[in-house]
N, CA, C, O and CB atoms as a CASP TS submission, in Angstrom:
PFRMAT TS
TARGET T0000
AUTHOR 0000-0000-0000
METHOD Language model
MODEL 1
PARENT N/A
ATOM      1  N   MET     1      93.331  34.047-191.084  1.00  0.00           N
ATOM      2  CA  MET     1      94.733  33.654-191.301  1.00  0.00           C
ATOM      3  C   MET     1      95.523  33.999-190.044  1.00  0.00           C
ATOM      4  O   MET     1      95.348  35.042-189.413  1.00  0.00           O
ATOM      5  CB  MET     1      95.346  34.370-192.567  1.00  0.00           C
ATOM      6  N   SER     2      96.410  33.046-189.720  1.00  0.00           N
ATOM      7  CA  SER     2      97.190  33.293-188.506  1.00  0.00           C
ATOM      8  C   SER     2      98.407  34.000-188.751  1.00  0.00           C
ATOM      9  O   SER     2      98.928  34.014-189.866  1.00  0.00           O
ATOM     10  CB  SER     2      97.511  32.078-187.831  1.00  0.00           C
ATOM     11  N   ASN     3      98.907  34.618-187.702  1.00  0.00           N
ATOM     12  CA  ASN     3     100.103  35.514-187.737  1.00  0.00           C
ATOM     13  C   ASN     3     101.405  34.650-187.922  1.00  0.00           C
ATOM     14  O   ASN     3     101.685  33.810-187.067  1.00  0.00           O
ATOM     15  CB  ASN     3     100.192  36.387-186.376  1.00  0.00           C
ATOM     16  N   PRO     4     102.147  34.829-188.946  1.00  0.00           N
ATOM     17  CA  PRO     4     103.450  33.984-189.198  1.00  0.00           C
ATOM     18  C   PRO     4     104.327  34.274-188.052  1.00  0.00           C
ATOM     19  O   PRO     4     104.956  33.329-187.577  1.00  0.00           O
ATOM     20  CB  PRO     4     104.237  34.346-190.613  1.00  0.00           C
ATOM     21  N   ILE     5     104.460  35.451-187.539  1.00  0.00           N
ATOM     22  CA  ILE     5     105.423  35.861-186.393  1.00  0.00           C
ATOM     23  C   ILE     5     105.137  34.996-185.172  1.00  0.00           C
ATOM     24  O   ILE     5     106.071  34.538-184.514  1.00  0.00           O
ATOM     25  CB  ILE     5     105.255  37.437-185.985  1.00  0.00           C
ATOM     26  N   ARG     6     103.815  34.753-184.842  1.00  0.00           N
ATOM     27  CA  ARG     6     103.393  33.950-183.805  1.00  0.00           C
ATOM     28  C   ARG     6     103.798  32.484-183.950  1.00  0.00           C
ATOM     29  O   ARG     6     104.222  31.821-183.003  1.00  0.00           O
ATOM     30  CB  ARG     6     101.982  34.077-183.689  1.00  0.00           C
ATOM     31  N   LYS     7     103.636  32.003-185.238  1.00  0.00           N
ATOM     32  CA  LYS     7     104.069  30.676-185.552  1.00  0.00           C
ATOM     33  C   LYS     7     105.558  30.468-185.282  1.00  0.00           C
ATOM     34  O   LYS     7     105.958  29.506-184.625  1.00  0.00           O
ATOM     35  CB  LYS     7     103.757  30.375-186.976  1.00  0.00           C
ATOM     36  N   VAL     8     106.370  31.392-185.803  1.00  0.00           N
ATOM     37  CA  VAL     8     107.817  31.307-185.517  1.00  0.00           C
ATOM     38  C   VAL     8     108.187  31.400-184.053  1.00  0.00           C
ATOM     39  O   VAL     8     109.067  30.705-183.546  1.00  0.00           O
ATOM     40  CB  VAL     8     108.528  32.382-186.243  1.00  0.00           C
ATOM     41  N   SER     9     107.496  32.262-183.428  1.00  0.00           N
ATOM     42  CA  SER     9     107.672  32.384-181.916  1.00  0.00           C
ATOM     43  C   SER     9     107.321  31.141-181.127  1.00  0.00           C
ATOM     44  O   SER     9     108.058  30.719-180.236  1.00  0.00           O
ATOM     45  CB  SER     9     106.810  33.516-181.381  1.00  0.00           C
ATOM     46  N   LYS    10     106.134  30.540-181.484  1.00  0.00           N
ATOM     47  CA  LYS    10     105.743  29.303-180.771  1.00  0.00           C
ATOM     48  C   LYS    10     106.860  28.218-181.199  1.00  0.00           C
ATOM     49  O   LYS    10     107.341  27.501-180.322  1.00  0.00           O
ATOM     50  CB  LYS    10     104.157  28.821-181.188  1.00  0.00           C
ATOM     51  N   TYR    11     107.212  28.113-182.342  1.00  0.00           N
ATOM     52  CA  TYR    11     108.105  27.112-182.804  1.00  0.00           C
ATOM     53  C   TYR    11     109.463  27.175-182.080  1.00  0.00           C
ATOM     54  O   TYR    11     110.074  26.166-181.729  1.00  0.00           O
ATOM     55  CB  TYR    11     108.284  27.252-184.284  1.00  0.00           C
ATOM     56  N   THR    12     109.891  28.438-181.882  1.00  0.00           N
ATOM     57  CA  THR    12     111.196  28.657-181.105  1.00  0.00           C
ATOM     58  C   THR    12     111.002  28.304-179.699  1.00  0.00           C
ATOM     59  O   THR    12     111.902  27.735-179.081  1.00  0.00           O
ATOM     60  CB  THR    12     111.703  30.130-181.180  1.00  0.00           C
ATOM     61  N   ILE    13     109.853  28.614-179.138  1.00  0.00           N
ATOM     62  CA  ILE    13     109.729  28.282-177.713  1.00  0.00           C
ATOM     63  C   ILE    13     109.525  26.836-177.553  1.00  0.00           C
ATOM     64  O   ILE    13     109.954  26.362-176.502  1.00  0.00           O
ATOM     65  CB  ILE    13     108.599  29.033-177.054  1.00  0.00           C
ATOM     66  N   ASP    14     108.954  26.037-178.389  1.00  0.00           N
ATOM     67  CA  ASP    14     108.810  24.598-178.334  1.00  0.00           C
ATOM     68  C   ASP    14     110.267  23.983-178.567  1.00  0.00           C
ATOM     69  O   ASP    14     110.600  23.009-177.891  1.00  0.00           O
ATOM     70  CB  ASP    14     107.725  24.085-179.452  1.00  0.00           C
ATOM     71  N   VAL    15     111.044  24.469-179.402  1.00  0.00           N
ATOM     72  CA  VAL    15     112.425  23.952-179.595  1.00  0.00           C
ATOM     73  C   VAL    15     113.136  24.092-178.299  1.00  0.00           C
ATOM     74  O   VAL    15     113.692  23.100-177.830  1.00  0.00           O
ATOM     75  CB  VAL    15     113.199  24.705-180.733  1.00  0.00           C
ATOM     76  N   VAL    16     113.170  25.210-177.686  1.00  0.00           N
ATOM     77  CA  VAL    16     113.894  25.485-176.415  1.00  0.00           C
ATOM     78  C   VAL    16     113.431  24.538-175.369  1.00  0.00           C
ATOM     79  O   VAL    16     114.247  23.971-174.643  1.00  0.00           O
ATOM     80  CB  VAL    16     113.687  26.936-175.933  1.00  0.00           C
ATOM     81  N   GLU    17     112.180  24.352-175.268  1.00  0.00           N
ATOM     82  CA  GLU    17     111.546  23.453-174.280  1.00  0.00           C
ATOM     83  C   GLU    17     112.068  22.045-174.470  1.00  0.00           C
ATOM     84  O   GLU    17     112.425  21.355-173.516  1.00  0.00           O
ATOM     85  CB  GLU    17     109.994  23.474-174.409  1.00  0.00           C
ATOM     86  N   GLU    18     112.100  21.647-175.702  1.00  0.00           N
ATOM     87  CA  GLU    18     112.438  20.198-176.069  1.00  0.00           C
ATOM     88  C   GLU    18     113.954  20.067-175.805  1.00  0.00           C
ATOM     89  O   GLU    18     114.370  19.006-175.341  1.00  0.00           O
ATOM     90  CB  GLU    18     112.062  19.822-177.674  1.00  0.00           C
ATOM     91  N   LEU    19     114.758  21.028-176.057  1.00  0.00           N
ATOM     92  CA  LEU    19     116.177  20.922-175.808  1.00  0.00           C
ATOM     93  C   LEU    19     116.438  20.844-174.245  1.00  0.00           C
ATOM     94  O   LEU    19     117.406  20.226-173.801  1.00  0.00           O
ATOM     95  CB  LEU    19     116.927  22.158-176.463  1.00  0.00           C
ATOM     96  N   LYS    20     115.632  21.426-173.526  1.00  0.00           N
ATOM     97  CA  LYS    20     115.844  21.407-172.080  1.00  0.00           C
ATOM     98  C   LYS    20     115.630  19.994-171.566  1.00  0.00           C
ATOM     99  O   LYS    20     116.205  19.613-170.547  1.00  0.00           O
ATOM    100  CB  LYS    20     114.896  22.405-171.360  1.00  0.00           C
ATOM    101  N   ARG    21     114.799  19.202-172.269  1.00  0.00           N
ATOM    102  CA  ARG    21     114.368  17.864-171.842  1.00  0.00           C
ATOM    103  C   ARG    21     115.441  16.806-172.374  1.00  0.00           C
ATOM    104  O   ARG    21     115.468  15.661-171.922  1.00  0.00           O
ATOM    105  CB  ARG    21     112.867  17.542-172.414  1.00  0.00           C
ATOM    106  N   CYS    22     116.320  17.252-173.354  1.00  0.00           N
ATOM    107  CA  CYS    22     117.359  16.280-173.834  1.00  0.00           C
ATOM    108  C   CYS    22     118.320  15.941-172.790  1.00  0.00           C
ATOM    109  O   CYS    22     118.582  16.747-171.897  1.00  0.00           O
ATOM    110  CB  CYS    22     118.117  16.812-175.010  1.00  0.00           C
ATOM    111  N   VAL    23     118.884  14.725-172.864  1.00  0.00           N
ATOM    112  CA  VAL    23     119.999  14.232-172.099  1.00  0.00           C
ATOM    113  C   VAL    23     121.191  14.318-172.884  1.00  0.00           C
ATOM    114  O   VAL    23     121.324  13.640-173.903  1.00  0.00           O
ATOM    115  CB  VAL    23     119.800  12.863-171.639  1.00  0.00           C
ATOM    116  N   TRP    24     122.084  15.126-172.466  1.00  0.00           N
ATOM    117  CA  TRP    24     123.323  15.314-173.341  1.00  0.00           C
ATOM    118  C   TRP    24     124.449  14.388-172.844  1.00  0.00           C
ATOM    119  O   TRP    24     124.549  14.177-171.635  1.00  0.00           O
ATOM    120  CB  TRP    24     123.836  16.855-173.315  1.00  0.00           C
ATOM    121  N   PRO    25     125.274  13.842-173.695  1.00  0.00           N
ATOM    122  CA  PRO    25     126.209  12.849-173.315  1.00  0.00           C
ATOM    123  C   PRO    25     127.409  13.522-172.425  1.00  0.00           C
ATOM    124  O   PRO    25     127.761  14.692-172.572  1.00  0.00           O
ATOM    125  CB  PRO    25     126.754  12.139-174.642  1.00  0.00           C
ATOM    126  N   GLY    26     127.934  12.698-171.567  1.00  0.00           N
ATOM    127  CA  GLY    26     129.118  13.266-170.781  1.00  0.00           C
ATOM    128  C   GLY    26     130.304  13.231-171.695  1.00  0.00           C
ATOM    129  O   GLY    26     130.264  12.737-172.821  1.00  0.00           O
ATOM    130  N   LYS    27     131.477  13.840-171.096  1.00  0.00           N
ATOM    131  CA  LYS    27     132.647  13.919-171.838  1.00  0.00           C
ATOM    132  C   LYS    27     133.216  12.474-172.131  1.00  0.00           C
ATOM    133  O   LYS    27     133.687  12.267-173.249  1.00  0.00           O
ATOM    134  CB  LYS    27     133.642  14.792-171.092  1.00  0.00           C
ATOM    135  N   SER    28     133.202  11.594-171.312  1.00  0.00           N
ATOM    136  CA  SER    28     133.772  10.246-171.584  1.00  0.00           C
ATOM    137  C   SER    28     132.888   9.477-172.575  1.00  0.00           C
ATOM    138  O   SER    28     133.426   8.733-173.394  1.00  0.00           O
ATOM    139  CB  SER    28     133.919   9.427-170.253  1.00  0.00           C
ATOM    140  N   GLU    29     131.603   9.616-172.538  1.00  0.00           N
ATOM    141  CA  GLU    29     130.749   9.033-173.596  1.00  0.00           C
ATOM    142  C   GLU    29     130.939   9.707-174.983  1.00  0.00           C
ATOM    143  O   GLU    29     130.844   9.057-176.024  1.00  0.00           O
ATOM    144  CB  GLU    29     129.273   9.145-173.176  1.00  0.00           C
ATOM    145  N   LEU    30     131.203  10.994-174.958  1.00  0.00           N
ATOM    146  CA  LEU    30     131.395  11.645-176.229  1.00  0.00           C
ATOM    147  C   LEU    30     132.718  11.338-176.870  1.00  0.00           C
ATOM    148  O   LEU    30     132.802  11.230-178.093  1.00  0.00           O
ATOM    149  CB  LEU    30     131.259  13.090-176.069  1.00  0.00           C
ATOM    150  N   VAL    31     133.810  11.186-176.034  1.00  0.00           N
ATOM    151  CA  VAL    31     135.069  10.743-176.559  1.00  0.00           C
ATOM    152  C   VAL    31     134.979   9.323-176.986  1.00  0.00           C
ATOM    153  O   VAL    31     135.583   9.022-178.016  1.00  0.00           O
ATOM    154  CB  VAL    31     136.158  10.917-175.562  1.00  0.00           C
ATOM    155  N   GLN    32     134.277   8.354-176.315  1.00  0.00           N
ATOM    156  CA  GLN    32     134.136   7.006-176.777  1.00  0.00           C
ATOM    157  C   GLN    32     133.441   6.905-178.193  1.00  0.00           C
ATOM    158  O   GLN    32     133.862   6.212-179.119  1.00  0.00           O
ATOM    159  CB  GLN    32     133.348   6.224-175.737  1.00  0.00           C
ATOM    160  N   SER    33     132.377   7.654-178.218  1.00  0.00           N
ATOM    161  CA  SER    33     131.573   7.661-179.489  1.00  0.00           C
ATOM    162  C   SER    33     132.436   8.177-180.644  1.00  0.00           C
ATOM    163  O   SER    33     132.453   7.607-181.735  1.00  0.00           O
ATOM    164  CB  SER    33     130.272   8.566-179.341  1.00  0.00           C
ATOM    165  N   THR    34     133.166   9.296-180.363  1.00  0.00           N
ATOM    166  CA  THR    34     133.948   9.882-181.428  1.00  0.00           C
ATOM    167  C   THR    34     135.092   8.909-181.899  1.00  0.00           C
ATOM    168  O   THR    34     135.372   8.811-183.093  1.00  0.00           O
ATOM    169  CB  THR    34     134.538  11.235-180.944  1.00  0.00           C
ATOM    170  N   ILE    35     135.740   8.195-180.927  1.00  0.00           N
ATOM    171  CA  ILE    35     136.718   7.146-181.370  1.00  0.00           C
ATOM    172  C   ILE    35     136.059   6.103-182.160  1.00  0.00           C
ATOM    173  O   ILE    35     136.597   5.749-183.209  1.00  0.00           O
ATOM    174  CB  ILE    35     137.417   6.493-180.197  1.00  0.00           C
ATOM    175  N   LEU    36     134.903   5.543-181.763  1.00  0.00           N
ATOM    176  CA  LEU    36     134.147   4.601-182.475  1.00  0.00           C
ATOM    177  C   LEU    36     133.879   5.063-183.855  1.00  0.00           C
ATOM    178  O   LEU    36     134.070   4.281-184.786  1.00  0.00           O
ATOM    179  CB  LEU    36     132.912   4.314-181.782  1.00  0.00           C
ATOM    180  N   VAL    37     133.447   6.282-184.071  1.00  0.00           N
ATOM    181  CA  VAL    37     133.129   6.788-185.441  1.00  0.00           C
ATOM    182  C   VAL    37     134.433   6.895-186.271  1.00  0.00           C
ATOM    183  O   VAL    37     134.409   6.563-187.455  1.00  0.00           O
ATOM    184  CB  VAL    37     132.403   8.212-185.366  1.00  0.00           C
ATOM    185  N   LEU    38     135.506   7.322-185.725  1.00  0.00           N
ATOM    186  CA  LEU    38     136.776   7.426-186.354  1.00  0.00           C
ATOM    187  C   LEU    38     137.257   6.037-186.856  1.00  0.00           C
ATOM    188  O   LEU    38     137.683   5.856-187.996  1.00  0.00           O
ATOM    189  CB  LEU    38     137.776   8.040-185.382  1.00  0.00           C
ATOM    190  N   ILE    39     137.154   5.099-185.932  1.00  0.00           N
ATOM    191  CA  ILE    39     137.539   3.673-186.296  1.00  0.00           C
ATOM    192  C   ILE    39     136.706   3.149-187.415  1.00  0.00           C
ATOM    193  O   ILE    39     137.203   2.550-188.369  1.00  0.00           O
ATOM    194  CB  ILE    39     137.389   2.717-185.086  1.00  0.00           C
ATOM    195  N   THR    40     135.435   3.383-187.285  1.00  0.00           N
ATOM    196  CA  THR    40     134.541   2.820-188.289  1.00  0.00           C
ATOM    197  C   THR    40     134.803   3.496-189.711  1.00  0.00           C
ATOM    198  O   THR    40     134.767   2.834-190.748  1.00  0.00           O
ATOM    199  CB  THR    40     133.030   3.029-187.825  1.00  0.00           C
ATOM    200  N   CYS    41     135.062   4.819-189.681  1.00  0.00           N
ATOM    201  CA  CYS    41     135.424   5.501-190.999  1.00  0.00           C
ATOM    202  C   CYS    41     136.660   4.844-191.636  1.00  0.00           C
ATOM    203  O   CYS    41     136.719   4.558-192.832  1.00  0.00           O
ATOM    204  CB  CYS    41     135.719   7.057-190.773  1.00  0.00           C
ATOM    205  N   ILE    42     137.696   4.616-190.695  1.00  0.00           N
ATOM    206  CA  ILE    42     138.996   4.088-191.238  1.00  0.00           C
ATOM    207  C   ILE    42     138.802   2.679-191.788  1.00  0.00           C
ATOM    208  O   ILE    42     139.331   2.341-192.847  1.00  0.00           O
ATOM    209  CB  ILE    42     140.115   4.072-190.121  1.00  0.00           C
ATOM    210  N   VAL    43     138.065   1.887-191.088  1.00  0.00           N
ATOM    211  CA  VAL    43     137.777   0.483-191.567  1.00  0.00           C
ATOM    212  C   VAL    43     136.981   0.496-192.876  1.00  0.00           C
ATOM    213  O   VAL    43     137.247  -0.310-193.768  1.00  0.00           O
ATOM    214  CB  VAL    43     136.969  -0.324-190.479  1.00  0.00           C
ATOM    215  N   LEU    44     136.082   1.336-192.987  1.00  0.00           N
ATOM    216  CA  LEU    44     135.235   1.416-194.257  1.00  0.00           C
ATOM    217  C   LEU    44     136.107   2.002-195.321  1.00  0.00           C
ATOM    218  O   LEU    44     135.969   1.579-196.469  1.00  0.00           O
ATOM    219  CB  LEU    44     133.899   2.315-194.073  1.00  0.00           C
ATOM    220  N   ALA    45     136.984   2.925-195.063  1.00  0.00           N
ATOM    221  CA  ALA    45     137.870   3.530-196.045  1.00  0.00           C
ATOM    222  C   ALA    45     138.850   2.407-196.684  1.00  0.00           C
ATOM    223  O   ALA    45     139.087   2.329-197.889  1.00  0.00           O
ATOM    224  CB  ALA    45     138.710   4.712-195.334  1.00  0.00           C
ATOM    225  N   LEU    46     139.381   1.554-195.693  1.00  0.00           N
ATOM    226  CA  LEU    46     140.217   0.448-196.071  1.00  0.00           C
ATOM    227  C   LEU    46     139.543  -0.589-196.821  1.00  0.00           C
ATOM    228  O   LEU    46     140.141  -1.165-197.730  1.00  0.00           O
ATOM    229  CB  LEU    46     140.801  -0.133-194.940  1.00  0.00           C
ATOM    230  N   PHE    47     138.266  -0.896-196.498  1.00  0.00           N
ATOM    231  CA  PHE    47     137.544  -1.818-197.330  1.00  0.00           C
ATOM    232  C   PHE    47     137.217  -1.296-198.661  1.00  0.00           C
ATOM    233  O   PHE    47     137.319  -2.078-199.607  1.00  0.00           O
ATOM    234  CB  PHE    47     136.341  -2.223-196.687  1.00  0.00           C
ATOM    235  N   VAL    48     136.828  -0.055-198.881  1.00  0.00           N
ATOM    236  CA  VAL    48     136.721   0.545-200.116  1.00  0.00           C
ATOM    237  C   VAL    48     137.918   0.465-200.935  1.00  0.00           C
ATOM    238  O   VAL    48     137.864   0.033-202.087  1.00  0.00           O
ATOM    239  CB  VAL    48     136.356   1.842-199.961  1.00  0.00           C
ATOM    240  N   GLN    49     138.993   0.861-200.396  1.00  0.00           N
ATOM    241  CA  GLN    49     140.293   0.795-201.073  1.00  0.00           C
ATOM    242  C   GLN    49     140.661  -0.536-201.522  1.00  0.00           C
ATOM    243  O   GLN    49     141.165  -0.692-202.634  1.00  0.00           O
ATOM    244  CB  GLN    49     141.340   1.282-200.220  1.00  0.00           C
ATOM    245  N   PHE    50     140.430  -1.569-200.683  1.00  0.00           N
ATOM    246  CA  PHE    50     140.686  -2.912-201.076  1.00  0.00           C
ATOM    247  C   PHE    50     139.800  -3.447-202.233  1.00  0.00           C
ATOM    248  O   PHE    50     140.269  -4.054-203.196  1.00  0.00           O
ATOM    249  CB  PHE    50     140.527  -3.761-199.900  1.00  0.00           C
ATOM    250  N   ALA    51     138.447  -3.166-202.057  1.00  0.00           N
ATOM    251  CA  ALA    51     137.507  -3.393-203.132  1.00  0.00           C
ATOM    252  C   ALA    51     137.911  -2.821-204.428  1.00  0.00           C
ATOM    253  O   ALA    51     137.904  -3.488-205.462  1.00  0.00           O
ATOM    254  CB  ALA    51     136.225  -2.869-202.782  1.00  0.00           C
ATOM    255  N   ASP    52     138.273  -1.550-204.368  1.00  0.00           N
ATOM    256  CA  ASP    52     138.709  -0.868-205.536  1.00  0.00           C
ATOM    257  C   ASP    52     139.910  -1.509-206.314  1.00  0.00           C
ATOM    258  O   ASP    52     139.924  -1.641-207.538  1.00  0.00           O
ATOM    259  CB  ASP    52     139.052   0.486-205.139  1.00  0.00           C
ATOM    260  N   GLN    53     140.960  -1.909-205.432  1.00  0.00           N
ATOM    261  CA  GLN    53     142.062  -2.598-206.032  1.00  0.00           C
ATOM    262  C   GLN    53     141.723  -3.858-206.673  1.00  0.00           C
ATOM    263  O   GLN    53     142.227  -4.173-207.751  1.00  0.00           O
ATOM    264  CB  GLN    53     143.054  -2.839-205.081  1.00  0.00           C
ATOM    265  N   VAL    54     140.831  -4.644-206.012  1.00  0.00           N
ATOM    266  CA  VAL    54     140.417  -5.941-206.597  1.00  0.00           C
ATOM    267  C   VAL    54     139.699  -5.793-207.874  1.00  0.00           C
ATOM    268  O   VAL    54     139.991  -6.485-208.849  1.00  0.00           O
ATOM    269  CB  VAL    54     139.554  -6.695-205.659  1.00  0.00           C
ATOM    270  N   LEU    55     138.741  -4.882-207.892  1.00  0.00           N
ATOM    271  CA  LEU    55     137.930  -4.531-209.190  1.00  0.00           C
ATOM    272  C   LEU    55     138.872  -4.041-210.139  1.00  0.00           C
ATOM    273  O   LEU    55     138.817  -4.495-211.283  1.00  0.00           O
ATOM    274  CB  LEU    55     136.784  -3.435-208.989  1.00  0.00           C
ATOM    275  N   GLN    56     139.766  -3.148-209.832  1.00  0.00           N
ATOM    276  CA  GLN    56     140.635  -2.672-210.922  1.00  0.00           C
ATOM    277  C   GLN    56     141.517  -3.715-211.462  1.00  0.00           C
ATOM    278  O   GLN    56     141.809  -3.679-212.658  1.00  0.00           O
ATOM    279  CB  GLN    56     141.466  -1.551-210.475  1.00  0.00           C
ATOM    280  N   THR    57     141.995  -4.698-210.651  1.00  0.00           N
ATOM    281  CA  THR    57     142.755  -5.835-211.186  1.00  0.00           C
ATOM    282  C   THR    57     141.893  -6.697-212.017  1.00  0.00           C
ATOM    283  O   THR    57     142.393  -7.220-213.012  1.00  0.00           O
ATOM    284  CB  THR    57     143.371  -6.651-210.087  1.00  0.00           C
ATOM    285  N   LEU    58     140.657  -6.904-211.723  1.00  0.00           N
ATOM    286  CA  LEU    58     139.862  -7.750-212.481  1.00  0.00           C
ATOM    287  C   LEU    58     139.522  -7.045-213.920  1.00  0.00           C
ATOM    288  O   LEU    58     139.383  -7.705-214.950  1.00  0.00           O
ATOM    289  CB  LEU    58     138.573  -8.096-211.639  1.00  0.00           C
ATOM    290  N   ILE    59     139.419  -5.764-213.863  1.00  0.00           N
ATOM    291  CA  ILE    59     139.068  -5.030-215.007  1.00  0.00           C
ATOM    292  C   ILE    59     140.230  -5.078-216.011  1.00  0.00           C
ATOM    293  O   ILE    59     140.037  -5.229-217.217  1.00  0.00           O
ATOM    294  CB  ILE    59     138.702  -3.608-214.627  1.00  0.00           C
ATOM    295  N   ASN    60     141.416  -4.946-215.470  1.00  0.00           N
ATOM    296  CA  ASN    60     142.593  -4.886-216.240  1.00  0.00           C
ATOM    297  C   ASN    60     143.187  -6.214-216.596  1.00  0.00           C
ATOM    298  O   ASN    60     144.254  -6.274-217.209  1.00  0.00           O
ATOM    299  CB  ASN    60     143.548  -4.113-215.553  1.00  0.00           C
ATOM    300  N   PHE    61     142.547  -7.238-216.241  1.00  0.00           N
ATOM    301  CA  PHE    61     143.029  -8.685-216.403  1.00  0.00           C
ATOM    302  C   PHE    61     142.773  -9.009-217.937  1.00  0.00           C
ATOM    303  O   PHE    61     141.668  -8.896-218.468  1.00  0.00           O
ATOM    304  CB  PHE    61     142.178  -9.788-215.360  1.00  0.00           C
ATOM    305  N   LYS    62     143.889  -9.410-218.562  1.00  0.00           N
ATOM    306  CA  LYS    62     143.765  -9.815-219.959  1.00  0.00           C
ATOM    307  C   LYS    62     144.322 -11.307-220.128  1.00  0.00           C
ATOM    308  O   LYS    62     145.518 -11.590-220.060  1.00  0.00           O
ATOM    309  CB  LYS    62     144.568  -8.772-220.900  1.00  0.00           C
ATOM    310  N   PRO    63     143.301 -12.210-220.354  1.00  0.00           N
ATOM    311  CA  PRO    63     143.879 -13.536-220.615  1.00  0.00           C
ATOM    312  C   PRO    63     144.686 -13.625-221.848  1.00  0.00           C
ATOM    313  O   PRO    63     144.519 -12.858-222.796  1.00  0.00           O
ATOM    314  CB  PRO    63     142.831 -14.535-220.689  1.00  0.00           C
ATOM    315  N   ASN    64     145.687 -14.706-221.820  1.00  0.00           N
ATOM    316  CA  ASN    64     146.455 -14.939-222.985  1.00  0.00           C
ATOM    317  C   ASN    64     145.831 -15.650-224.061  1.00  0.00           C
ATOM    318  O   ASN    64     146.457 -15.877-225.096  1.00  0.00           O
ATOM    319  CB  ASN    64     147.565 -15.593-222.663  1.00  0.00           C
TER
END
């Protein structure tokens, strides 16, 4: 049976090595991505609000 402490140690070393190989975004790319995510969230929220209003109107519609 292998030592669990060695497994955790090897995992930690592997994670650190992998993070060293990652390419991190620059400040401008990070700002652009953040703005894009915020705009997408706002558009999605507006769509859900609109769909909710339409469905609520259809549910409450009572023909004469």
